[in-house]
C-alpha positions as CSV (number, residue, x, y, z in Angstrom):
1,M,88.6,75.7,105.1
2,T,85.2,77.1,105.7
3,K,84.2,80.1,108.0
4,G,84.3,79.3,111.7
5,T,86.3,76.3,111.5
6,A,89.6,77.9,112.3
7,R,90.5,81.1,114.3
8,I,91.1,84.0,112.0
9,R,94.5,85.3,112.9
10,P,94.7,89.1,114.0
11,I,95.0,91.7,111.4
12,A,96.1,95.3,111.7
13,I,94.4,98.2,109.9
14,A,96.3,101.4,109.3
15,V,93.9,104.2,108.4
16,S,94.5,107.8,107.4
17,R,92.3,110.2,109.2
18,Y,92.8,112.7,106.5
19,N,89.8,112.5,104.1
20,A,88.0,110.8,106.7
21,S,84.6,110.8,104.9
22,V,86.1,108.5,102.4
23,T,88.5,106.4,104.8
24,E,85.8,105.9,107.6
25,P,83.7,103.9,105.0
26,L,86.6,102.0,103.8
27,L,87.5,101.0,107.4
28,Q,83.9,99.9,108.0
29,G,84.2,97.6,104.9
30,A,87.5,96.1,105.9
31,I,86.0,95.4,109.5
32,G,83.0,93.9,107.8
33,V,84.9,91.4,105.5
34,Y,86.9,90.4,108.6
35,T,84.0,89.7,110.8
36,R,81.9,87.8,108.2
37,A,85.1,85.7,107.6
38,G,84.8,84.6,111.1
39,G,87.2,87.1,112.7
40,R,86.4,88.9,116.0
41,E,86.6,92.6,115.8
42,R,88.6,92.7,119.1
43,D,91.3,91.0,117.4
44,L,91.8,93.8,114.8
45,L,94.5,96.4,115.7
46,I,93.2,99.8,114.4
47,L,96.0,102.4,113.9
48,D,95.2,105.8,113.1
49,A,97.6,108.0,110.9
50,P,97.2,111.6,110.3
51,G,97.7,111.1,106.4
52,A,98.6,108.5,103.7
53,F,102.4,109.3,104.0
54,E,102.3,107.9,107.6
55,L,100.7,104.6,106.5
56,P,104.1,102.7,105.8
57,V,105.6,103.3,109.2
58,L,102.4,102.4,110.9
59,A,102.2,99.1,108.9
60,A,105.8,98.4,109.7
61,A,105.3,98.8,113.3
62,A,102.4,96.5,113.1
63,L,104.2,93.8,111.0
64,R,106.9,93.6,113.9
65,R,104.4,92.1,116.2
66,K,104.4,88.4,116.1
67,N,100.7,88.1,116.7
68,I,99.7,90.3,113.6
69,A,99.3,88.1,110.4
70,G,99.0,91.1,108.1
71,V,98.1,94.7,107.5
72,V,95.5,96.6,105.6
73,A,96.4,100.2,104.8
74,L,93.6,102.6,104.1
75,G,94.0,106.1,102.8
76,C,92.6,108.5,100.1
77,V,94.8,110.8,97.9
78,V,92.9,113.3,95.8
79,K,94.7,115.0,92.8
80,G,95.5,118.7,93.2
81,E,97.0,121.4,91.3
82,T,100.6,120.0,91.5
83,R,102.3,116.5,91.1
84,H,102.0,115.8,94.9
85,D,99.4,113.3,94.6
86,R,101.3,111.2,92.0
87,V,104.5,111.4,94.3
88,L,102.6,110.6,97.5
89,G,100.7,107.7,96.1
90,S,103.8,106.2,94.2
91,T,105.9,106.5,97.5
92,V,103.2,105.1,99.9
93,T,102.4,102.2,97.5
94,Q,106.2,101.1,97.1
95,A,106.8,101.4,100.6
96,L,103.9,99.1,101.7
97,C,104.8,96.7,99.0
98,D,108.4,96.6,100.2
99,L,107.3,96.2,103.7
100,S,105.1,93.2,102.6
101,V,107.9,91.3,100.9
102,R,110.4,91.9,103.7
103,A,108.0,90.8,106.5
104,L,106.6,87.9,104.5
105,K,103.2,89.1,105.6
106,P,100.6,90.4,103.3
107,V,99.7,94.1,103.2
108,G,96.5,95.0,101.5
109,L,96.4,98.2,99.5
110,G,93.1,100.1,100.3
111,V,94.9,103.7,99.3
112,L,92.6,105.5,96.9
113,T,94.5,107.6,94.3
114,V,91.6,109.7,92.5
115,E,91.0,112.8,90.5
116,N,88.2,114.0,92.8
117,A,85.8,113.6,95.8
118,E,83.1,111.9,93.6
119,Q,85.7,109.0,92.5
120,A,86.9,108.5,96.1
121,H,83.2,108.2,97.4
122,A,82.3,105.8,94.4
123,R,85.2,103.5,95.6
124,A,84.3,103.9,99.4
125,G,81.0,102.1,99.4
126,G,79.5,103.6,96.3
127,D,79.0,102.4,92.8
128,K,82.4,101.3,92.3
129,G,82.4,99.0,95.6
130,N,84.5,99.4,98.5
131,K,88.2,99.1,98.3
132,G,88.8,98.7,101.9
133,A,86.7,95.5,101.8
134,E,88.7,94.3,99.0
135,A,91.9,95.1,100.5
136,M,90.9,93.0,103.6
137,E,89.8,90.0,101.2
138,A,93.0,90.5,99.5
139,V,94.9,89.9,103.0
140,L,92.9,87.0,104.1
141,M,93.1,85.3,100.8
142,T,96.9,85.8,100.9
143,L,97.3,84.4,104.1
144,N,95.4,81.3,103.1
145,S,97.7,80.9,100.1
146,I,100.9,81.5,102.3
147,E,99.9,79.0,104.9
148,G,98.7,76.5,102.3
149,A,102.1,76.6,100.6
150,G,103.6,75.8,104.1
151,G,101.3,72.8,104.3
152,K,98.6,74.0,106.5
153,R,95.8,76.1,106.0
154,T,94.4,78.0,109.0
155,G,93.4,81.3,107.6
156,A,90.2,82.4,106.5
157,S,88.4,81.0,103.5
158,V,87.4,83.9,101.4
159,T,85.4,83.3,98.2
160,P,86.5,85.5,95.4
161,R,83.6,87.4,93.6
162,P,83.0,86.4,90.0
163,D,84.6,89.3,88.7
164,K,87.8,88.4,90.6
165,A,87.8,84.8,90.0
166,R,91.1,83.1,88.8
167,R,91.1,82.2,85.2
168,S,91.8,78.7,84.4
169,A,95.2,77.4,82.7
170,A,93.3,76.7,79.6
171,G,91.7,80.0,79.5
172,G,94.9,81.9,79.8
173,G,96.5,83.8,82.9
174,R,96.5,87.3,84.0
175,A,98.4,89.8,82.1
């Protein structure tokens, strides 16, 4: 399905406002992918979270809405002096994964877990790309696959970048 031939379904974006200098570019990247795929910005439900820990409950609330097809979770957890960052990152990631499977709706993981601010900015539109944009791409592609498995394809067609292309069966699968 090509861009513009079907209406892109509404998506929620849960975004942590902690480390906003990182999460705002992640949000803009996600919005950009959605609109370039043919979605209307007004069909996005943007939910502000005080921090990354609150993202799963906001994602759960959004997934309960029948009109929301999926969620993109955006946040940034920077390593500190204690193990707090690892515990937080692991807890949030597991909760988002569990939500996605239970709801049978995709949840894109755009929660950075980094060593320092430089790594965060590199992944929020810098030389390492924009993980918010990648999370939205993943949600749109997953919706396409889910709907394709049901016999109809009404989601966005998002062409993977060459570095993300699926390997052929002859060339081996993903590890």
